[in-house]
N, C-alpha and C positions, 0 to 999 in steps of 0.2 A: 504494499500499500503506500502511494506516496502522500506525505502529510505536510501541509503547510501550517506553521504556527506563527501567530502574529501576537506580539507582546511588547510592552516597553521596557521590560528589564530581563535580565538573564544573569545569573551567578556564573562565575565570580564578578564578571565584568562591570555590571551596572545593576546594583540591588537596591531596593527601597523596601522589600519586605519578603514575606514568605513566597510571593509569586515568582520571584526570581528563582528561588531554589526549585520549585516545582517544575518550571520550565525547563531548566538545566536537566534534573533528574528524570523526569518522564521522557523527555526527548532522547536521552542516552538510552533508557531501558527500552524505548521504541526501536530504536537501531538495533539493540542486542536481540530484540526478538524478530529481527529480519525485515524491518520496515525502512523506508526511506524519509527523513525528516529534513526539512528546511524551515529554520527560524529566522522571521522577518523582523528586523529590528532598526531603530535608528542608529546612526553611526556616532556613538560616544567616542569621546577621544581615548576612554580607559580601555578600549579593545587593543589598540596599538600600544598603549602604555604599558599593557600586561603582556606585551609580546605576541599578539595574535598576529598572523600573517594573512592579510586580504589582498586580493587582486581587483584592480578598478576594471569595470566593464568600458569597453569603448563605446559603446551606444548607450545614451542614457535612456531611461524610462519616460515617457510622455504620461503625465497624469491628468486627472478630470479637470484640474483649475487651469490647464494650459501650460503649466509648468514643465521643466524637465528635471528630473533627479538621478544624479549618478548613483550607480549601483557598486558597492563592493562584495566580492564573493569571497567566502574562506570556508575552512572546514576545521572543527575542533577535534582535539583528540580521539573523543568518543565516536568519532565518523558522523556526527551531525553537521549538516551543512548550514551556514549563516548567508542571510542576504542583508547587508547594512546600507540603509538609504542615507547619502551625505546631504546634510544640511547644516553647516557650521553655525549658521546665525540662530538656529534653533536649539542644536544639541551639543554645543561647546560648553554648556554650563555644567556645574559640578554636581548637580542633583538629577534625578530621575523626573519627579513631579516637582520639587521644590527643595528648600533649604531650610534648615533650623534657624529660629530666630531667639534673640535674648528673651523675648516674652513668651516664646513657645518652643521648647527645645525638643519637640517631636518633629522631625523632618517629614513624617508622613501624615502630619495633619493637613487637611485641606485648606486650612488658614495659612499654610506657609507656600501654597502652590504658585507657580510662576504665573505671571499675568497674562502669557502668550500661550498657556498650554493648549488652548482649542486650535490654534494655527500649528503648533508644533506636531499634535497627534492627528490632526487633519492630514498632514504630510505623509504620516506613517501609514495612515489607513488608506489613502488614496495610492500610495506606492505598491501597497501589497495588493490592493486590488487590481493595479496595472499589471504587476508581476504575474499574478494568476492569470489574467487574460492573455499575456504574452505567452505564457507556458501553454495555455490551450491552443492558442493560434499556431505554435510550433508542433503540435501534436504530441506535446508532454504534459498534459494536464495533471493538476494535483487531484487526489481522489477526495479529499476532504481539508478543510480549513478549520484548525482549531485555534480558537480567539481567546484571549485572556482579559479580563477585567474591563473597564470602560474604555481604554484604548482599542480593545480587541472588538468590543460592542460597536465603536466607531467604524472599524473594519469591516464588520457585518454589514453595516449601512452602506458603505462604499462599495462593496461588493454587490449588494444588491441594487443600487443606483446604477451601477456600470452594467448590470444585466449578465454577470459572470455566473454561470451555472454550476457553482459549487457548493456542496452540502456544508453547512456551517454549524459548529459545535461551539457554544459560548461558556467558558467557565468563570463564574463569578468567584473570587478568592476573597475580596475585600471589599465589603459593602459600604465601608466609612467612606470610601473615595468612589463616588458613584457618577462622576461625569456630569455635574449639575452646572449649567452656564445660563448667564442672562440671555434672554431672547435675542438681543442684538449681536449675539456671537453665532448665530444660525450660519451665515455666510462663511465665517471663518473657520466653521467646523466642517465646512465642504457638504452641507445637509441642503437638500432641496426644500424650498419653500412649500411644495406640496406635502411635505411631512410635518410641518408646524401645526399640528392638530392634535386633539385629545387622543385620536387613534394612532397618532405617529409619536412624536418625541416631546411634545408639550406637556409640561407637569406644572400645573397651576399658571403662574406668570414665567415659569423658566423652561429651559430646554434640558431634558434628561437623556443623554447619550445612551446610559445603561437600559432606559426603558425601550428606546428604539431598538437596541441590539437585542435584548430578551425577546422582543416581538418578531424579529427578522431571522433570528437563528432557528434552525431545524431542531435542534436538542440543546438545553441549556443544563449545565451542572454547576455543583458547587461542592465544597470541600468537605461536606459530611452528611449523612442522612437525616440526622436531627436538625441540622440547619437548613436543609432542603425543606423540610416541613415547615420549620419556624419562619421562613421567608414569607410565607402566606399571611403571618400574623402582622398587625400594625406594629406591635412592640418591638418586632426585629426587622420586618420589611420596609417598616415606614411608609412614606407616600409611594413607594413601589409594590408594597403588599399584594393588591388587587392585581398588578402586572403578574407577579408571580403566581398569585393563585391561578390565574387563566390558563398558565403554562405547566400546572402540577403534573399532568400526565407526561409530558417531556422532560420533567425537572428531575435529574438524578444526583443524589448525594454521593460521592465517592472520597473516603477519607485517604488523604495522600500518604504516600510512604516516606521512608527517609533516605537519604542517599548514602549506602553503605561503602562508597569510597571514601567519605567523609566521617560518618558516625557508625564507628565500628570499634568497639573496645578491644577486639581481638588484634587489630592492626593499627590503630591509632598511635601515631609517633609522638603525639603530644602528650601521651599520658607517661608518667615515669615507669609504669608496669603495665602490660596487657593482661586480659583476662576474658574468660568466656563463661557460658552457664556451666560447663563441665569442670572448670578449675577457675573458680571466682575468687580464690584466696587473694590474689593480687589487687582486688578492689580495696581490701583493707591495707594493702601498700600505698595505695594512691591515697587513701584517706590519711594515713600517717604522715606522709610527705607535705600534703597540704596543711595538715595542723600545725605541723613544726615550722612550715614556711610563714605562716601567719602568726606564730607564736601565741596560739591558743594554748589552753590548759589541756595537756596530754593525759587522756584517759581511755585506753583501748576500747573499752565497751561503750563509751558514751556515744550516742547518736549524733551524726552530723546532718543538720538541716540547712540546705541551700534554699536561699530565696533570691529569684532572679527578677529583674526589671524588663522593661523601663518602669519607673515608678511615677505614675501620673494621676490625676483624680479620675480620669475618663477609665483607667486600667484598675482601680481600687486600692490606689496607693495608700490612701488614708486608713483603709482597713488593715492593710498589710502592717503599716506603722503601728497601729494599736496592738495587733497580734504579736509583733516582734518584741515590744516593749513588755509583754506578759510571759512569753517563751523564754526569755533569757532568765527569768527566774527558775526555770525547770533544769533538770540534769541534761543539758543538750548544748552542743556548740552551734552557734547560728552564723552563717557566713552569707551577707547580703552584697548582691553584685548588680550594677546597672546604672545606667542613666536615669535622668527624670526631671521633674519640675524643681526649681531651687529650693522651695520651702521643704519640700518632701525630702530631698537629698539632706539639706542641714538637719532636719529631725533625725534622719537615720544615721548621721554623723556626729550626733550630739554628744557631748563629752560623758554624760552619765551612762551612756550605752558604750561608747568606744574605750572606758575605761574598764570595763568588765573583761576578765580573763576567758570568758567563753562567746565572745562577740567580735566579729570583724567586717570590715566593709572594703570591697574592692570597687573603686569608682567607676572603672573601665570594664566593658563586657564585650570582648570580641568573640568570635567563634571558639578560638582555642582556650581562652580562659572559661568559657561556657562549658567545654566538653571536659576540661580537667575538673571543674567543680562538680559536675555531675557524676564523674568516675569516682570523686571522693565522697559524695554525698550518700547517706543511708535515705534521705527523704527530700523532696523538692515540695516547696511552698509555692504553688503557682499562683500569679495574681488573679484575684476574684474578679475578673472581667469575662465578657461573653467572648470565648474562643472559638470560633467556628470550625477550624481544623485542627485543634488540639496539638499545635506543632511542639510547644516546650514540653507537654506532659510525655509525649511520645519520645522525645529526646531523652528525658529522663529515665523513661523505663528501658530504653536501647541500653542505657549505662547502668542499669540495675538500681536506680533510685525510685523509690515508691512516691508517687505523687499525691500530695493533698491538695484537692481542687473542688471549685464550685460546680456542681452537677447541672452545666448549661451547655448549649451548642454541642460541638464535636467532643467535649469531654465525655458527654454520655455514651458516646460510640467508642471512645478509645480506652475508657477506665471501667472496670468492673470492681464495685465497692467490696472490699475484704471482710469476709466473715470473722467472728472472734477468735477461730482457732487457725486462720489463715489457710484453710484448705481450699479456699477459691478466693479470686479477687487480684487485681493489679493496681490497687490504689485506696486512697481513702477520700471519700466524697461527702460534701456537706450540702444542705438543699437551700439555704439562703444566704445572701451576701450580708452577714451579721457577724460580728466579731465573736460572739458565743458560739455560733454554729461552726466557724472556722475553727475556733479552740478545742472545741469537742471533737472534731475530726483529728486535729494535731494530737489530742491526748491519746485518742485511740492508736494512732501511729505510733508514738513514741513508747506507748506500753507494749506494742507488738515487737518493736525493736528489741525490747528486752526478753523476748521469748525464744525459747528452743525451736520455735518452727520458723523464725526469721528467715534463716538461710534458704529455706523451701521456697518462700515468696521471691527473694533475689534471684534464684535459679528460674522460676517462672517468668520473671520479667525479661530475664536474658535470653530466654528461648522464645519470646514473642517474635512472630515474623512480621518485621516493621519495614520490608522493603518496598520498593516500586514495583515489582513484578506483577502482583495481584491487581494493584491499581490499574497499571499499564493495560493489563489483559481486560479490565473492565472498560477502560477507555476505547479499547480496540472495538469492543461490542457495540459501544456507543456510536463511533464512527459508521460501523456498518448499518446501524439502525438509521443514522442520519442520512446514510446514501441509498436505503431501500425506497 
């Protein structure tokens, strides 16, 4: 099968969030399963900066706006092909969608978006549609287009407007950024005036690119079965709830996998010692190394609880702070890592907390630090926010750390609450975003850590199949259904 993916981001070259990781890992797995994949993206400077070799096409693409776009072709080590659309005036910026600001440290917040995003991603969408049309004219048509988030939804609209007969699968990874623009941006988005209706892209007084893409895609997917169902509820789907409800029969929730080339305690060179389900003793070595490095009170049987950010009000940072202040009074080492809002970070780094011998803060949280911390941890306290794809808790499980998490969204699909004897379960759930509920689950988890059955839970976590193979095979079935 020839698959065209259209996305704004791709790990490790241009990453704003989990979408980049999913596009990279899914495309690689599809190639391993014997399919051809081309990922169409903007040509960010980071591709060449990180050593990727690309070749410039002699003939540019003519897109719907009448402009010509130069295309650069390349191939990743995984065998995935990439097509990069060159527009330095739009894509030479350091961010994918925007940049963090002093008032809002979350670079992924729509409040920090670049003001010309409508024009930037209209170029991506129209160039992708032109590429698909060109391939069809050359007798090398793609079999399906897999489009990601609102830039992909804009490509679905561009493909429909260009009358390119290509089945379209749209995946919604992150609903927080939904491609909503003032109505005056319609032309900059490259959307025909005929679509400026309630049946098209109009959403109240604004334009919703995602609304148009959901309606024009043959199949819509999202990142977990629970999230797929919840999208039809106004409390989750918001103003787009009725749009998702109308597509429920074609709406599939597929929990993403983890990239085992990165997240693999058996081979991860970032760890002081490697381990697996059959020989998990070295997980204790990872724990000892981190405790000594952070100069925490060393007690081999004391649980290590990791708390990972970012810490913001929207992600339940205040609730985490309240819980941490009470957890440090128990027999547990607590390590907090991540960025966040200034007020919450100051509170987490307050002198009364940092003076304790069972508490440490790591202000930076890159991928290596995250994996080292999860490998050392017995438990992960996940931010009590709505996590559609349950990415963080699945990373914790991959490294044998049991998550303590709010039972919402994809968490419900990724975590089975442990029974008192640890005969079943893969984590510790609580039902309401309240500090007493969170502490109740944490108390159950800490008590379980001291039981003789704890190693059995660790082995069960390490044996979970969290790879991309099963999700990729499900996507292949979705592609075939879209093509039927």
